[in-house]
N, C-alpha and C positions, 0 to 999 in steps of 0.2 A: 506491497502499501503506498505508495509513494507521501500521500501525507498524515505517517508513520513521527513523527519530528513535531506535530501540532497534536497527536493527539498526550502525548508525552510531553510536551508545553501546558497548552490549558490543561490537563488534569495533572500535576504536580502542583500549577502555584492555583488551583482552586485548592485542592491539599493544604498548602502551602498556607491558606488564608484561613480555610478552616479552620484549621489546627491551630493559628494563634486566635482567632475566632473564641471558641469552644475553648482552650483551656486560661482565656483569661476571664470568661464567663462562670465556670470553675473554679478560677482563683479567688473572686471575688466573692463568689456565695458557698461558697464551701469553705473557703480554705480563710474566710474574712482579710486577702488581702493583705495581710502585714508583710512588714518586712522585715521578717526575723527568719533566722539558718535556715532553718527546717523547708517554715512557705518559701524558701529561690532552691531549694534545691528543688522541690517540686512543680516550682512553675520553670524552672531555667532548662529543662530535658527538650518540654513539646514546645516551645520558642526556638530553644535550639533546632528541634525537628523542623518546623516551619523554616528556617532556615536555609539547612539544605534541601530538602526539595524547595524551593525555590529554586534555590542552584540549579540543580538535577533543569524543573525545569525549564531557565535560560538555558543551557546549554540547550535539550530540543532546540528550541527556537531558533539558534546560532544555524543546526544542521538544514532548516526549513530557507533559512538566504541563500540565494545564489550568493552573495558580495556582503558577508558581516555588514563591514564599514557604511555601505548604504543605507545603513539605521540613522545611520547621522544624517542623512539630508530628510530625512526623514521625520526626522524631530522639529524640522523645521514648520513646517506647517500644519501645528498645532488646532491654528483657529477656523478647517476646513477639512482636515482628514482623523477619523476616528483612528489612525494606526495610529497617526503621531501621537493623540494622547495614548494613543494606548503606552508604548517608550514612553516618556515622561512619566506615567502613572505604575509602571512598572520600577525604574528607575527611584522612583522617591519611594514607592514599599518596601523594597529592598535596601534602601539607603537608612531608611530611619529602621528596618529590621534587623542592619547588622550593625547602626549604635545598639539597640538593644541589646542582640546579642553579646557584646562584647563589654556593655554596664553589666550582664550576668555576669561574664567570666571571671572579667579582668579586676571589680571589683565586689566581686557575690554582692549585688546590691541589685533588687526589682524595683525599675524606675518607672509607677501604673502610667503618670501620666503619658510617659512616653511610647507606652508598651499599647495603650488604647487609643493614640495616635497609631501608632504601626498601624493597629486593625484597621481604624477605618479609614486608612491609606490604601489597605489590599481589600476594605470592599468597595472601595468608586474606584477603585483597579480591577474588579470585578466587574462592575458596570460598564468599565471601558472597556474592555473584551467582550462583553456580553454583544455591545452598541456594536462592536468593529463588526459582528458576525450577522447582526440582528438586517444594521442595515446592506445589505445587497440586493443582487436579481431575482434570487430563490428564494421561492413563496417560503418553504420551509422551514429555511431560518431568519425569515421576518418577522420579527413577532417578541408576544410576549415566552415563546417553546425556548426559542435562545434563553435569553434571561430565562425562565421558571425552571432550566437545565442547568447549567451553568451553577448559581444561585444555590438551586437543592442539590448539587454534591459540591460545594461549597459545604452545606451543612454534615448530609451522612459520610464523605469522605473523614475528611478534614477532621471530625465528629469522633468516628470512632482512632483517627491515629492521637490525638490526642490523647483520649483517656483509655487506648492502649498503653502510655506515658504516665500518665498519672496513677492509674490501678494498679500498675505495679510499683510504685514509688511506694501510693499508702501501704499497699500491701504489707509488702516490708518494715512498714514502718508499725505494724496491726492498728492501723487505724479504720478499719471492718465502716465503719459508721459512716464516712467519708466516700469510702468504694463504692460504698450503694447510692449515696448521691448525684455522684460524677458518674453510673450507670443510667440512673433515673435523668440526667442533664443529659449524655448524650444521646438517651435511648429517643426522649423527645422531640430532640433538636434535629435525629435523624429524618423520626415519622414525619417531621417539620420537612425538611425537603426532601423527601418521595410525594409526599401531599404536591407540593410544589414545581413536582417531573410533571405526573401526574395530572397536573393543571395548566400545564405547558404541550403534554401531549394531546389535551380536551381540544388547546386551542388551534391546533392543526385541522381538526374538523372544520371548518370557519373556510379549510382551500381544496376542498373535494368538488373536485370540476374543472378546477382552473389549476390555468397551464403548470407545470411547476419552476419550468425554466422561462421566466417573462425576458426577452431578447436576447431567446440564444436558442440554439437550435435543441430540440429535444433526442433524446437516450435513454435506454433501455435502462430502467431500474437495477440497479446492481442485486446480482443471485447471490443466496445466501443471509440477508438483511432481517429477515422471518426469525427464522433460528439462532443466529446472532441475541437479538433481542430478545428470546427466550432464552436463552442461557445468563441474561445480563438481569431476568430478571429470577431466576432460576437461585445468583448469586449473592446477589441483595438480600433475598428474601431468608436464603441461609444466616447470611452474614447477621442478619434481626435476631431471629432465632439464639445466635449463639449470643447475642448481646441479652437479649431477655433472660436467657438460663444464666446469666449472675443476676438479675434482678432476682429470680423466683426462687430461688437458692434459700433452702428451709436453715430456721440460725440452728449454729452449729459444724454445719456440712463442711469439709476442708475440698473445695473446689481451687485449682490453678487458674484467679482470677488472669495471667499472664497467657494463661495458654488459651485459652477462652476467649482471653480478646484479641489476641494475634490470628486465629483464626474467622473470627468476624473481619475484624481488619484486613485478611487476607481476600475474603470474599466478595466483600463491600468495594476494595476497591482493585481488587479483579474483575468486579461486575458494572462497577463507570467508565474502567479502562475500553473496554467491551463495548461498552454504549457510545466513548469516546469516539470508536468506531465508525459504529453505524451512522454518528454524525456528521461527517468528512467525507465517508462513501458516501451520503445522502446527495453533499452538495461538489465531490469530488470530481 
């Protein structure tokens, strides 16, 4: 698939933003937003993971460009081009996230204001990314579908990555109550993400009977997309079941939370990866 670098770019950047956002929600609601040594250790891993995921996403985007130096020319048209806005949004988000990680690693401090600012920049970046694909001649990308799909992935994929890292740290510190609260938040946000995706899928019904490609030569729909879509649904459902398994465990039951959350993360990440392949196959 010639758009595979874009699959890596969009999926990993969405996971990066989602991991940061969900980790901060848990940081303030479950851990109280304190800056003591223990809380800093809890929040450090998901914030660092957000940065690493973002770096992987950026690496994928470089393979998509014929000449990466053209990016600097693209940045000059921010008033008219969504691609230019996306490039600037990427730079701002990753820059703020870099300073947040540096502060956590070098000073062992969590600057709440900087982390929140990074998360806000990440959400604005997701809007710019969504708008870039939504403002095309391709009807199935144009509109609510793209926004709902991308923001749904932010909540779903990023949430399980953040939960995996938080649950492991909290379980090792014997904070079982906090583990349950993190799982509840993750499950709730994940379901919100799935509902967003369903809303986006329902919005496609308005395009039934319309030409898929406006002003472009028609072509046949790629084969196997229905099967891939079913695989995506199954993988996401399995991931949600694994998260629910942790939430429904009985008191005193010894369940390896890290293993269960790892399976959930693997299933959901793979499921959204398949979904992104379908997305770009439709428009590629």
